C-alpha positions in Angstrom: 115.9 92.3 104.1 117.0 93.2 100.5 120.5 92.5 99.6 122.7 93.5 96.7 124.0 90.1 96.0 127.0 88.2 94.7 127.1 88.5 90.9 130.5 87.1 90.1 129.7 86.4 86.4 127.4 87.6 83.7 126.7 83.9 83.2 124.7 83.9 86.4 122.3 86.3 84.7 122.4 84.5 81.4 121.6 81.1 82.7 119.7 81.6 86.0 116.5 80.0 84.7 118.5 76.8 84.0 120.7 76.9 87.1 117.8 77.6 89.4 116.2 74.2 88.9 119.5 72.4 89.5 120.8 74.6 92.3 123.0 73.2 95.0 125.7 74.4 97.4 129.2 74.6 95.9 131.3 71.6 96.9 133.3 72.1 100.0 136.5 70.8 98.4 136.4 73.4 95.7 136.0 70.8 93.0 133.0 70.6 90.6 130.9 73.7 91.2 127.1 73.9 91.2 125.4 76.1 88.7 125.9 79.7 89.5 122.9 81.3 91.1 122.4 84.8 92.6 121.8 84.1 96.2 120.5 86.6 98.8 122.2 84.5 101.5 125.6 84.7 99.9 128.5 85.5 102.2 128.5 89.3 102.9 132.1 89.6 101.7 131.2 88.3 98.3 128.2 90.5 97.5 128.5 93.2 94.9 131.3 91.6 92.8 129.5 92.0 89.5 128.6 94.7 87.1 124.9 94.0 86.9 122.0 95.7 88.8 120.4 92.8 90.8 118.3 93.1 93.9 117.3 90.1 96.0 114.3 90.0 98.4 114.4 87.1 100.8 111.4 84.8 101.1 110.7 85.6 104.7 110.6 89.3 103.8 108.0 88.5 101.2 105.8 86.6 103.8 106.3 88.2 107.2 103.5 90.6 108.0 102.0 90.3 104.5 98.8 88.8 103.1 101.0 86.7 100.6 98.5 87.1 97.7 100.2 89.6 95.3 103.8 89.9 94.2 103.5 93.7 94.7 103.3 93.3 98.5 107.1 92.8 99.0 108.8 94.4 96.0 108.2 98.1 96.6 111.7 98.3 98.0 113.3 97.5 94.6 114.3 100.7 92.7 113.5 101.0 89.0 110.6 98.5 89.4 107.0 99.7 89.2 104.7 96.9 90.4 101.1 97.6 91.3 98.0 95.7 92.2 95.2 96.8 89.9 92.6 95.6 92.4 91.4 93.6 89.4 92.4 90.0 89.4 91.1 89.5 85.9 94.0 91.6 84.6 97.0 90.6 86.8 99.5 93.1 88.2 101.0 96.1 86.4 104.7 95.6 86.1 107.5 97.6 84.4 111.2 97.9 84.9 112.9 101.1 83.8 109.9 101.8 81.7 109.8 98.4 79.9 106.4 96.9 80.1 104.5 100.1 80.9 102.2 99.9 77.8 100.6 96.5 79.0 96.9 96.9 79.5 96.7 93.4 81.0 99.3 90.8 82.1 103.0 91.5 81.9 105.1 92.2 78.8 108.6 93.5 78.2 109.7 91.9 81.5 110.6 88.2 81.7 109.2 86.1 84.5 110.5 82.8 85.8 109.5 80.4 88.6 112.2 77.8 89.5 113.7 78.3 86.1 110.5 77.7 84.1 109.4 80.7 82.1 106.2 82.4 83.3 106.5 84.5 80.1 105.6 83.0 76.7 107.9 83.2 73.7 106.0 86.2 72.4 106.9 88.2 75.6 103.6 88.1 77.4 103.5 86.7 80.9 101.6 86.3 84.2 102.7 86.8 87.8 99.6 85.2 89.4 101.2 81.8 89.7 104.2 82.9 91.7 104.1 80.7 94.9 104.9 83.3 97.6 104.2 80.8 100.4 107.2 78.6 99.5 109.5 81.3 98.0 113.1 81.1 99.0 113.9 84.5 97.4 113.0 86.7 94.4 115.6 88.3 92.2 115.0 91.4 90.1 117.4 92.0 87.3 117.6 95.4 85.7 119.8 97.1 83.1 121.8 95.8 80.1 122.4 92.3 81.5 118.7 91.6 81.5 118.8 91.3 77.7 120.7 88.0 78.1 117.4 86.4 79.1 116.3 86.8 75.4 113.9 89.0 73.5 111.4 91.2 75.4 113.8 91.2 78.4 113.8 94.9 79.6 114.1 93.3 83.0 113.6 90.0 84.7 111.9 88.8 87.9 112.9 85.3 89.1 111.3 83.4 92.0 113.1 80.4 93.5 111.2 78.1 95.9 112.7 76.6 99.0 114.6 73.3 99.1 113.4 70.9 101.7 115.2 71.5 105.0 116.5 69.1 107.6 114.7 68.9 110.0 111.5 69.1 108.0 108.7 71.5 108.7 105.0 71.8 108.3 103.5 75.3 108.1 100.0 76.5 107.7 98.6 80.0 107.7 95.4 82.0 107.5 95.1 85.6 106.6 92.0 87.9 106.2 91.4 91.4 105.0 88.6 93.7 103.9 85.9 93.0 101.4 85.6 89.3 102.2 89.3 88.7 101.4 91.0 85.6 102.9 93.9 83.3 102.1 94.6 79.8 103.5 97.9 78.0 102.6 99.9 75.0 103.8 103.5 74.0 103.1 105.3 70.8 103.9 109.0 70.5 103.3 111.8 68.2 104.4 114.2 65.4 103.3 114.0 61.7 103.2 116.9 59.5 104.3 119.4 60.5 106.9 122.1 63.2 107.2 124.7 60.5 106.3 122.7 59.1 103.5 120.3 61.8 102.3 117.4 60.9 99.9 115.0 63.2 98.2 114.4 66.8 99.2 110.8 67.8 98.9 108.7 71.0 99.2 104.9 71.0 98.7 102.7 74.2 98.8 98.9 74.5 98.4 96.8 77.5 98.8 93.3 79.1 98.3 92.5 82.8 98.0 89.1 84.5 97.8 87.8 88.1 97.8 84.4 89.8 97.2 86.4 92.7 95.7 86.4 96.4 96.6 84.0 97.3 93.8 80.9 95.6 92.3 81.9 93.0 89.7 85.4 92.4 91.2 85.1 89.2 93.1 87.8 86.5 92.6 89.1 83.2 93.8 92.3 81.3 93.1 93.7 77.9 94.0 97.3 76.9 93.6 99.6 73.9 94.1 103.3 73.8 93.8 105.7 70.9 94.3 109.5 70.6 94.1 111.5 67.4 94.4 115.3 67.2 94.2 118.1 64.7 94.8 121.8 65.0 94.8 123.9 62.3 93.0 127.6 61.8 92.3 128.8 65.1 91.0 125.3 66.5 90.2 121.7 67.0 91.0 118.2 66.2 89.6 115.2 68.4 90.3 111.5 68.1 89.3 109.0 70.9 89.7 105.2 71.0 89.3 102.7 73.8 89.4 98.9 73.9 89.1 96.7 77.0 89.2 93.0 77.6 88.6 91.3 81.0 89.0 88.1 82.8 88.3 87.7 86.6 88.4 85.0 89.1 87.6 86.3 92.2 85.8 85.2 95.6 87.1 87.0 97.5 84.2 88.4 100.9 84.7 86.7 104.2 85.3 86.5 107.5 83.4 87.7 110.7 84.9 84.2 111.7 85.7 83.4 108.4 87.3 86.6 108.3 89.3 86.1 111.8 90.7 82.4 111.2 91.5 82.8 107.8 93.3 85.9 105.6 92.8 84.1 102.6 94.4 81.6 102.3 91.5 81.8 100.1 88.5 81.0 101.1 84.9 77.6 99.7 83.8 79.1 97.9 80.8 81.0 95.6 83.2 77.7 94.4 84.8 75.7 94.5 81.6 78.1 92.2 79.8 79.1 90.3 83.0 82.8 90.7 82.2 84.8 87.9 83.7 87.8 85.6 83.2 88.6 82.0 84.1 92.2 80.5 83.9 93.6 77.1 84.5 97.2 76.2 84.1 99.4 73.1 84.7 103.1 72.8 84.1 106.0 70.6 85.0 109.8 70.8 84.6 112.9 68.6 85.0 116.5 69.7 85.5 119.7 67.7 85.6 123.3 68.7 86.0 126.5 66.7 86.1 130.1 67.5 86.7 132.5 66.2 84.0 135.6 66.9 86.0 138.3 69.5 85.4 135.8 72.3 86.1 133.5 71.2 83.2 129.8 70.8 83.7 126.7 70.1 81.7 123.3 71.3 82.7 120.0 70.4 81.0 116.4 71.7 81.7 113.1 71.0 80.0 109.5 72.0 80.8 106.0 71.7 79.4 102.6 73.0 80.3 99.0 73.8 79.3 97.0 77.0 79.8 93.3 77.6 79.3 91.7 81.0 79.3 88.1 82.1 78.7 87.3 85.8 79.0 84.1 87.8 78.4 84.7 91.4 77.4 82.5 94.5 77.2 82.8 95.3 73.5 79.6 97.0 72.2 77.4 94.6 70.2 77.6 96.7 67.1 81.4 96.5 67.2 81.3 92.8 67.8 79.1 92.3 64.7 81.3 94.5 62.4 83.2 92.7 59.6 86.6 91.5 60.8 85.6 91.6 64.5 86.7 88.7 66.7 83.8 89.1 69.1 83.7 89.8 72.8 84.6 86.3 74.1 88.2 85.0 74.1 88.6 81.2 74.2 92.3 80.2 74.3 93.9 76.8 74.7 97.7 77.0 74.9 100.3 74.2 74.9 103.9 75.2 75.6 107.2 73.6 76.1 110.9 74.4 76.0 114.4 73.4 77.0 117.8 75.0 77.9 121.1 73.1 77.5 124.4 74.5 78.7 128.1 73.6 78.9 130.1 75.4 81.5 133.7 75.7 82.6 134.8 77.2 85.9 138.5 77.3 87.0 141.3 79.5 88.3 143.2 81.3 85.6 145.8 84.1 85.8 145.1 84.8 89.4 141.4 85.1 89.0 138.2 83.0 88.6 137.3 82.2 85.0 133.8 81.3 84.1 132.8 80.3 80.5 129.6 78.9 79.2 127.8 78.2 76.0 124.2 77.0 75.5 121.0 76.8 73.5 117.5 77.8 74.7 114.3 77.0 72.9 110.7 77.9 73.8 107.4 77.3 71.9 103.7 78.1 72.4 100.8 76.7 70.3 97.6 78.6 70.8 94.1 77.4 69.6 92.2 80.7 69.7 88.5 81.2 69.2 86.4 84.3 69.4 82.6 84.6 70.0 80.1 87.3 70.3 79.4 88.2 73.9 75.6 88.2 73.3 72.8 86.1 71.9 70.0 88.4 70.7 69.3 91.0 73.4 70.9 88.8 76.1 74.4 90.1 77.0 77.3 88.2 78.8 76.7 84.8 77.1 78.6 83.1 74.4 77.2 83.7 71.0 78.2 83.3 67.3 81.7 82.2 66.4 83.7 85.1 65.1 87.3 83.8 65.1 89.0 80.4 64.8 92.7 80.1 64.3 95.9 78.5 65.5 98.8 80.7 66.5 102.4 79.6 67.2 105.3 81.5 68.6 108.8 80.0 69.1 112.3 81.1 69.9 115.6 79.4 69.4 118.5 81.3 71.0 122.2 80.3 71.2 124.3 82.2 73.7 127.9 82.6 74.9 129.3 84.3 77.9 132.6 84.8 79.8 133.6 86.4 83.1 136.9 86.9 84.8 136.9 87.9 88.4 139.7 89.0 90.7 139.5 90.6 94.1 139.7 94.2 92.9 137.8 94.0 89.5 135.6 91.9 87.3 135.3 91.9 83.5 132.3 90.1 82.0 130.3 89.9 78.8 128.0 87.8 76.9 126.0 87.6 73.6 122.7 86.1 72.8 121.4 85.6 69.3 117.6 85.8 69.5 115.1 84.6 66.9 111.4 84.7 67.4 108.8 83.5 64.8 105.1 83.9 64.7 102.7 81.9 62.6 98.9 82.2 62.3 96.7 79.7 60.5 93.1 81.1 60.0 90.3 78.5 60.0 87.5 81.1 60.0 87.3 81.8 56.3 83.9 83.6 56.2 85.8 86.9 56.1 88.7 85.7 54.0 92.0 83.9 54.9 94.0 85.9 57.3 96.8 83.4 57.8 100.3 84.9 58.0 103.7 84.8 59.6 106.3 87.2 61.0 109.9 86.8 62.1 112.1 88.9 64.4 115.8 88.5 65.1 118.8 90.3 66.6 122.1 89.9 68.2 122.3 91.1 71.8 125.8 91.8 73.2 126.5 93.1 76.6 129.7 94.0 78.4 130.3 95.1 82.0 133.0 95.8 84.5 133.4 96.2 88.3 136.1 98.0 90.2 136.9 98.1 93.9 137.6 101.7 94.7 138.2 101.2 98.4 137.2 98.6 101.1 133.4 98.5 101.1 133.1 100.6 97.9 132.6 99.3 94.4 132.0 101.1 91.0 130.3 99.2 88.2 129.0 99.8 84.7 127.6 98.0 81.7 126.3 98.6 78.2 124.3 96.3 75.9 121.6 96.0 73.3 118.0 94.7 73.7 115.2 93.7 71.5 111.4 93.6 72.3 109.0 91.8 70.0 105.3 92.6 69.9 103.1 90.0 71.5 100.8 87.9 69.5 97.9 90.1 70.8 99.7 93.2 69.6 100.4 91.7 66.2 96.9 90.2 65.8 95.4 93.0 63.6 96.9 94.6 60.5 97.3 98.3 59.9 94.3 99.7 58.2 91.8 97.6 60.1 92.3 94.1 58.5 92.5 90.9 60.5 95.5 88.7 60.5 99.1 89.2 61.6 100.4 92.8 61.3 103.6 92.0 59.4 104.4 95.8 59.2 105.0 95.8 63.0 108.7 95.6 63.8 110.5 94.7 67.0 111.7 97.6 69.2 115.5 97.8 69.5 117.3 99.5 72.4 120.7 100.4 73.6 121.0 100.5 77.4 123.9 101.7 79.6 124.3 102.2 83.3 127.0 103.2 85.8 126.8 103.2 89.5 128.3 102.8 93.0 127.5 100.2 95.6 128.9 100.3 99.1 128.6 98.7 102.5 129.3 100.2 106.0 128.9 99.0 109.5 125.2 99.8 109.5 124.1 98.5 106.1 124.3 98.6 102.3 123.6 101.3 99.7 123.6 101.7 95.9 123.3 104.6 93.4 122.8 104.0 89.7 122.4 106.2 86.6 120.9 104.7 83.5 120.3 105.7 79.9 118.1 103.8 77.4 117.6 104.7 73.8 115.0 102.8 71.8 114.0 102.9 68.1 110.9 101.5 66.6 109.1 101.8 70.0 105.8 99.8 69.9 102.8 102.1 70.5 99.0 102.1 69.8 98.0 103.1 66.2 94.2 102.6 66.5 92.2 101.6 69.5 88.6 101.7 68.3 85.7 99.2 67.8 86.9 96.9 70.6 90.3 96.1 69.2 93.8 97.6 69.1 96.3 98.0 66.3 99.9 98.7 67.0 102.7 100.5 65.1 106.3 101.6 65.5 106.7 105.2 66.8 110.3 106.0 66.2 112.8 106.9 68.9 112.3 107.1 72.7 114.6 107.8 75.6 114.5 106.8 79.3 117.0 108.3 81.7 117.0 107.9 85.4 118.5 107.7 88.8 118.0 104.8 91.3 119.0 104.9 95.0 118.5 102.3 97.6 120.0 101.5 101.0 119.7 99.9 104.4 120.7 101.3 107.7 120.5 99.6 111.1 120.8 101.7 114.3 120.2 100.1 117.6 116.6 98.9 117.6 115.7 100.4 114.3 116.3 99.4 110.6 115.5 101.7 107.7 115.0 100.3 104.2 114.5 102.8 101.3 114.4 103.0 97.5 114.0 106.0 95.2 113.6 106.2 91.5 113.6 109.3 89.3 113.0 108.7 85.6 112.3 110.8 82.5 110.7 108.8 79.7 109.8 110.6 76.5 109.1 110.2 72.8 112.0 111.7 70.8 110.0 111.4 67.5 106.3 112.4 66.9 103.8 110.0 65.5 100.0 109.7 64.7 97.5 107.7 66.8 93.8 107.2 67.1 91.8 106.1 70.0 88.1 106.5 70.5 88.6 109.3 73.0 91.1 111.2 70.9 89.8 110.9 67.3 86.3 109.6 66.6 87.2 109.7 62.9 89.9 107.0 62.3 90.7 108.7 59.0 91.9 111.8 60.9 94.5 110.5 63.5 95.8 112.7 66.3 99.5 113.8 66.1 101.6 113.0 69.2 104.4 115.6 69.4 108.0 114.8 70.1 108.8 115.4 73.7 105.6 114.0 75.2 106.0 111.8 78.2 105.4 108.0 77.8 102.3 107.0 79.7 102.0 104.6 82.6 105.3 105.7 84.2 105.7 107.9 87.3 108.5 110.5 87.1 109.4 109.7 90.7 108.8 106.8 93.1 109.8 106.4 96.7 109.6 103.6 99.3 110.7 103.7 102.9 110.2 101.4 105.8 111.3 101.8 109.4 111.2 98.5 111.4 111.4 98.8 115.2 112.4 95.8 117.2 112.2 96.9 120.9 113.9 95.0 123.5 110.8 94.8 125.7 109.0 92.9 122.9 111.8 90.3 122.4 109.9 87.6 124.4 107.1 87.7 121.9 109.2 88.4 118.9 107.7 91.8 118.3 108.5 93.9 115.2 106.7 97.1 114.4 106.8 98.8 111.0 105.9 102.1 109.4 105.9 102.3 105.6 105.6 105.2 103.2 105.1 104.8 99.4 105.1 107.8 97.1 104.2 107.6 93.4 104.5 110.6 91.1 102.0 111.8 88.5 101.2 109.2 85.8 99.9 110.1 82.3 97.2 107.9 81.0 97.7 108.3 77.2 100.3 109.3 74.6 98.7 112.7 74.1 99.1 113.4 77.9 95.6 114.8 78.1 95.0 113.5 81.6 96.9 111.9 84.4 96.5 110.0 87.7 97.7 112.4 90.4 100.6 111.8 92.6 100.0 110.3 96.0 101.6 109.1 99.2 100.4 106.2 101.2 101.3 105.2 104.8 101.0 101.8 106.4 101.4 100.5 110.0 102.3 96.9 110.8 103.1 94.7 113.7 104.2 91.0 113.8 105.0 88.6 116.5 106.6 85.2 116.9 106.7 82.7 119.8 108.4 79.2 119.8 107.9 76.3 122.2 109.9 73.1 121.4 109.1 72.1 117.8 106.2 74.6 117.5 106.3 78.2 116.3 103.4 80.7 116.2 103.5 83.8 114.1 100.9 86.6 114.0 100.6 89.9 112.2 98.2 92.8 111.9 98.5 95.6 109.2 96.8 98.8 108.5 97.2 100.0 104.9 96.5 103.5 103.5 96.5 104.9 107.0 95.1 108.3 105.9 92.4 106.7 103.6 93.9 108.6 100.6 91.8 108.5 97.4 94.1 107.5 94.6 94.3 105.7 91.2 96.5 102.8 92.1 97.2 102.1 88.4 96.0 103.3 84.9 95.0 101.5 81.7 97.2 103.1 79.2 95.5 104.4 76.0 92.1 102.8 76.9 89.8 103.4 74.0 86.7 104.2 76.0 88.5 106.6 78.3 88.2 104.2 81.3 91.8 104.9 82.3 91.6 104.8 86.1 91.8 101.8 88.3 91.0 102.9 91.9 93.5 101.9 94.6 92.2 100.5 97.9 91.1 102.7 100.7 92.1 102.3 104.4 92.1 98.6 105.1 92.9 96.3 108.0 94.3 92.8 107.5 95.6 90.2 110.0 96.9 86.7 109.9 98.3 83.8 111.9 100.7 81.0 111.0 101.7 77.8 112.8 104.9 75.9 112.1 106.0 72.5 113.4 109.4 71.0 112.8 109.8 67.3 112.5 
């Protein structure tokens, strides 16, 4: 189940990506301490001792009774988080936290992603969740609120997955799951330790999987292969950890639907997708190494480095006339990315003045080098093939961020704070000079302080609050075109700057846990669409916005029943008006459409609700039976800045049953699940400000899935 975990220092949030790779259990003698990590399995008496909003979902909760394909399956129970499966594997999930990231039309931005400490987000703030290895996940942590800014620029929130360490005894696990539309997933995990309990050697965890689907609409088939490995070994006063990840995927892209198409038949695909054979292929390989060492006296040094390579080829559906226009980059994206980075930290933990003092200072650096080419998506009358070269450039984004933090924790209260100095630099070197030299550079920087406090009001009741500043840079894609239609970096585009505050209560009682949080976020220079015509988007700064909301969550266990729930209410509006132009709003780019102050920000439901009742009847104990009923409610979601249309609110129900039997070293698990019980027609997500009016991405109808898993301990 979800836990509101031990956050005894802001440094846990500041340095989790580093500490995760080198994590270990604190020394029993209370000497040199392991890197602080937020652990869902922390002792219950220690949970909730920080001022940050952090939710932890255990790895078993992510897997049990689930297909284990999408990150969205197990995170509906986290308040403040919107995470939706687009039913389009060419565009990844739709992810936002307290409104940050909602403008993303593909991938993830505004929310930082990490896997075992290695960023799954690039220095420019764009990221992908497809390489999260759910089959070997130990837990996922979701960080919201002001302390998320300590992960750097473009950190409106953070999602961090940590894979399992090898257990003793070891285990081999393999599972098969199947669903509608030819969907299936096969995965295998092997984990354990070499040596003996008295003389342990290496801890290892290996995970490999394959997923395929025909898709729920024409032109939506996909397949993905993944491999993940983690090796670690303790040494005198420290630990060394190596991680490796490999992913290859191919997806057809069904695009979105217009309002008329969605109302007529949500299972259809727009003809432009099949005419241009829209599709995307991705391959990615990365590796990381972490090392930490106690220096005595509470001092510790921690080092982490990583490197990787990513290749993307994508065929889009831009009209041939627009592809041939001067300055167009064509309808084919060909991207080769090399990336690397490091994080180095000194840390001091000791008792001081009757409390636990935690100090740290460090330096984090990330870099991406992109070789980007663009081609026409046609040759003569033939569509969907690579044609004439239209773009050839190298882009670079890098960050270099020093940080400090301090926390002092006593039984009744905690004081904590930190500061990170962020600096992001973009450079573009144009090698396609037929339309002029569009080389350029841009720099963004800011100082991000955050402070927080926690008070114990009564046994089992804590109050907490925090305030801080954040900075969100545009991605390289968003800065790719200049205002006025020219190619080259848009140096007029500024980073968005925000001030975020929250205050809340968290409590525990005999039957479970609960939290209630109020938040207020004020942003200036919000990044929004300026023009979205001719197959490309230009962005601008819109002025001020505000996001205000309430988050509630809790768990209650009564006899054979457990209730888990999460509710979010949020008002997200533009405080200043601005001008915009998309193909559906202003066919004449010289006459942009005014967006009045007070309009709702698109892509965000005003309300969201999740509830699950799990029933564990005594009569089903011999077969490990657990039966679940889920309800998910999403409010109305506007599709564009002008609020001319919206995806209607909907409520979905799901039934599930899972079973477990053990005999000696063998364990069998089975599940069956029925989603969208009432077969509700709904738009599962929307493509914000889509220039052709294809805003709507249909959600799945009633669907039955099932799976089996076999585990052997050795």
